[in-house]
C-alpha positions as CSV (number, residue, x, y, z in Angstrom):
1,M,83.3,100.8,110.9
2,S,86.1,101.1,113.3
3,I,89.5,100.8,111.2
4,H,92.9,101.4,112.8
5,G,91.0,103.2,115.7
6,V,89.1,105.5,113.5
7,E,85.4,105.6,112.9
8,I,85.0,105.4,109.1
9,Y,81.7,106.0,107.3
10,Y,81.1,104.0,104.2
11,T,78.0,103.1,102.4
12,V,77.3,100.2,100.3
13,Q,74.4,99.4,97.6
14,G,73.6,97.0,94.9
15,E,75.1,93.6,94.2
16,G,77.6,92.4,91.9
17,I,81.2,93.3,90.9
18,P,82.4,95.7,93.7
19,I,83.5,99.3,92.8
20,I,85.2,101.5,95.3
21,F,85.2,105.1,95.1
22,V,87.8,107.5,96.5
23,H,87.1,111.3,96.6
24,P,89.7,114.2,96.8
25,P,90.4,116.4,99.6
26,V,87.6,118.3,101.6
27,L,84.7,116.5,99.6
28,S,83.1,113.2,100.7
29,S,81.6,110.0,99.3
30,T,78.8,112.4,98.5
31,S,80.6,113.5,95.5
32,F,79.5,110.1,94.1
33,I,75.9,110.3,94.8
34,F,74.9,109.5,91.3
35,Q,77.1,106.5,90.9
36,I,76.0,105.2,94.2
37,R,72.4,105.3,92.8
38,E,72.6,104.4,89.1
39,L,75.6,101.8,89.0
40,S,74.4,99.9,91.9
41,T,71.8,98.5,89.5
42,K,74.5,96.5,88.2
43,F,77.3,96.3,90.6
44,R,78.1,96.4,94.4
45,V,78.8,100.1,94.7
46,I,81.1,101.1,97.9
47,A,82.1,104.6,98.8
48,F,83.5,105.9,101.8
49,D,84.8,109.1,103.7
50,I,88.4,109.2,104.1
51,R,89.3,109.8,107.8
52,G,88.9,113.4,108.7
53,H,86.6,113.9,105.8
54,G,82.9,114.0,105.7
55,K,81.1,111.8,108.3
56,S,84.2,109.8,109.3
57,Q,86.4,110.6,112.5
58,A,89.5,112.8,112.3
59,S,92.9,111.2,112.1
60,Q,95.3,111.9,115.2
61,E,98.0,110.6,112.6
62,S,99.2,113.0,109.9
63,L,97.0,111.6,106.7
64,T,99.2,110.2,104.0
65,Y,98.3,108.0,101.1
66,P,99.8,104.9,102.6
67,I,97.1,105.6,105.6
68,I,94.3,106.0,103.3
69,V,95.5,102.6,101.5
70,A,95.9,100.8,104.6
71,D,92.0,102.0,105.7
72,M,90.8,100.9,102.2
73,E,91.9,97.2,102.5
74,E,90.8,97.1,106.0
75,L,87.4,98.4,104.8
76,M,87.4,95.4,102.2
77,N,88.2,93.1,104.6
78,G,85.7,94.0,107.1
79,L,83.0,93.9,104.1
80,G,84.2,90.7,103.0
81,V,85.4,91.8,99.6
82,D,88.3,90.1,98.2
83,K,88.8,92.1,95.1
84,A,87.2,95.1,93.6
85,Y,87.4,97.8,91.0
86,L,88.8,100.9,92.4
87,C,87.6,104.3,91.0
88,G,89.4,107.6,92.1
89,Y,88.4,111.1,91.3
90,S,91.2,113.8,90.9
91,T,93.4,113.2,93.6
92,G,91.7,110.4,94.5
93,G,93.2,108.7,91.5
94,S,96.5,108.9,93.3
95,I,95.2,106.9,96.0
96,V,94.1,104.4,93.6
97,L,97.4,104.4,91.9
98,E,99.0,103.9,95.6
99,F,96.8,100.8,96.3
100,L,97.3,99.2,93.0
101,L,101.2,99.2,93.6
102,E,100.7,98.1,97.1
103,H,98.0,95.5,96.7
104,P,97.6,94.5,93.1
105,D,96.2,91.2,94.2
106,R,93.1,93.1,95.6
107,A,92.1,94.6,92.5
108,Y,90.4,93.8,89.1
109,G,91.4,97.2,87.6
110,G,91.4,100.8,88.1
111,I,89.2,104.0,87.0
112,L,90.8,107.3,87.2
113,I,88.8,110.2,86.9
114,G,91.2,113.3,85.9
115,G,93.7,111.4,87.9
116,I,97.3,112.3,88.6
117,S,100.4,110.2,89.2
118,E,102.6,113.5,90.2
119,I,102.1,117.3,90.0
120,H,104.0,118.9,87.1
121,D,102.2,122.2,86.5
122,F,102.2,125.4,88.1
123,R,98.6,126.0,87.8
124,L,97.5,122.8,89.6
125,K,100.3,123.4,92.5
126,A,98.8,126.9,92.9
127,R,95.3,125.5,93.4
128,I,96.7,123.2,95.9
129,F,98.3,125.7,97.8
130,L,95.5,127.7,98.0
131,G,93.4,124.7,99.3
132,I,96.4,124.4,102.0
133,S,96.1,128.1,103.0
134,L,92.4,128.2,103.4
135,S,92.8,125.2,105.5
136,T,95.3,126.7,107.9
137,L,93.9,130.2,108.1
138,G,90.4,129.7,109.6
139,A,88.7,129.8,105.9
140,F,87.9,125.9,105.6
141,R,84.1,126.8,105.7
142,I,84.8,129.2,102.5
143,L,87.0,126.4,101.0
144,A,84.1,123.7,101.6
145,L,81.8,126.2,99.9
146,L,83.9,126.7,96.9
147,L,84.3,123.2,96.2
148,A,80.9,122.0,96.9
149,W,79.6,124.6,94.7
150,S,82.0,123.6,91.9
151,N,81.6,120.1,92.3
152,S,77.9,119.8,92.4
153,I,74.6,120.7,90.8
154,P,71.6,122.6,92.5
155,S,70.0,119.3,93.5
156,I,72.8,118.2,95.6
157,F,74.7,121.2,96.5
158,W,73.6,121.9,100.1
159,R,74.2,118.1,100.8
160,T,77.6,118.3,99.4
161,F,78.5,121.4,101.3
162,Q,77.0,120.2,104.7
163,D,79.4,117.1,104.2
164,A,82.3,119.0,103.0
165,K,82.4,121.6,105.9
166,R,82.1,118.9,108.8
167,G,85.5,117.7,107.8
168,N,88.7,118.2,109.8
169,S,90.7,121.2,108.2
170,K,93.9,119.8,109.5
171,N,93.4,116.5,107.8
172,A,92.5,118.1,104.5
173,E,95.5,120.3,104.7
174,Q,97.4,117.1,105.1
175,Y,95.8,115.4,102.3
176,Y,96.5,118.3,100.0
177,R,100.1,118.7,101.5
178,Y,100.9,115.0,100.8
179,S,99.6,115.4,97.1
180,L,102.3,118.0,96.3
181,T,105.2,115.8,96.6
182,Y,103.5,112.4,95.7
183,D,105.1,110.8,92.7
184,C,104.6,107.3,91.4
185,T,105.1,107.7,87.7
186,K,108.3,105.7,87.6
187,Q,106.5,102.9,89.1
188,L,103.4,102.9,87.1
189,P,104.9,100.1,84.4
190,K,104.5,97.7,87.6
191,I,100.9,98.3,87.6
192,N,99.8,95.4,85.3
193,I,96.0,95.4,85.5
194,P,93.4,97.3,83.3
195,I,93.1,101.0,83.9
196,L,90.6,103.1,82.6
197,L,91.5,106.9,82.2
198,L,88.7,109.5,82.1
199,Y,89.4,113.1,81.1
200,G,87.0,116.0,80.4
201,E,87.5,117.4,77.0
202,Q,87.5,121.1,78.3
203,D,89.8,120.1,81.3
204,K,92.8,121.2,79.2
205,G,95.1,121.8,82.4
206,F,94.8,117.9,83.1
207,H,95.2,116.6,79.7
208,S,99.1,116.2,80.3
209,Y,98.6,114.1,83.1
210,G,96.3,111.8,81.2
211,H,98.8,111.4,78.4
212,L,101.5,110.6,80.9
213,L,99.5,107.9,82.6
214,H,98.7,106.4,79.2
215,E,102.3,106.4,78.0
216,S,103.3,104.8,81.4
217,L,100.7,102.3,82.2
218,P,101.1,99.0,80.4
219,K,97.6,98.0,80.1
220,N,95.0,101.2,79.7
221,E,92.5,103.2,77.7
222,L,92.4,106.7,77.6
223,V,89.1,108.3,76.9
224,F,88.0,112.1,76.7
225,I,84.5,112.9,77.8
226,G,83.0,115.7,75.9
227,H,81.3,118.9,76.9
228,V,82.9,118.8,80.7
229,K,85.6,119.9,82.4
230,H,86.9,118.3,85.8
231,Q,83.9,117.5,87.5
232,I,82.8,114.4,85.7
233,P,81.3,112.5,88.5
234,T,78.2,115.1,89.0
235,K,78.5,116.9,85.7
236,A,78.6,114.2,83.1
237,T,77.0,111.1,84.8
238,S,75.6,109.3,81.9
239,Q,78.9,109.6,79.8
240,L,80.7,108.3,83.1
241,H,78.3,105.3,83.8
242,D,78.6,104.3,80.3
243,E,82.2,104.0,80.1
244,I,82.6,102.3,83.4
245,V,80.1,99.6,82.4
246,R,81.7,99.2,79.2
247,F,85.2,98.8,80.8
248,I,84.1,96.5,83.6
249,D,82.0,94.1,81.1
250,K,85.0,94.2,78.9
251,H,87.4,92.9,81.3
252,T,85.0,90.8,83.5
253,G,82.4,89.7,81.0
């Protein structure tokens, strides 16, 4: 779909209540391959490649969360989706929060998988600076390989890597860089719709972000998924799907 002059790749599968998935830097909609396959038996699952990522065209404008949110809104318009649940993975969760702040009337609720509203610890900042460095020093293919390896299982590794490495290194760097300074924590009380917060039990470095969101969002549930670190979409699929189905059924019947 042509959105604001950029060709955006997307996939839609299933019928019912829509769920839109948002991926982190370098990765693509392939991160949600299991959600597309399995949740589409009950919901209308929509996943897209952020501009400059995967199969989507590169962005001439510097990539920011407001630009991604505007693309998401136009994608919804083009697909005839009035309202949806929005599910963001890692920094994709920050984009979901930004969307909910800008367009609360377009969402039934939010699902954040390892989500953050700000970056307040050195370890995560260091990982993001590494991503920026590899994106700008001609090592984007290595970065794509590392992220594809850590965010997949053998059966989907090659596909994850192929989509990751075809992205635009400059846009990935911009996505990383924007996440460093993004902070919507003080605005979280304005989000007055249900939010599901999901974190890996072993992902200790992200637990502080989960607790911060849990304390700040008016309507939320905080759930820790056992025996997994950060890569919940590919390494704890059954638990993730059970929680998503439970949450949506609870709030929409």
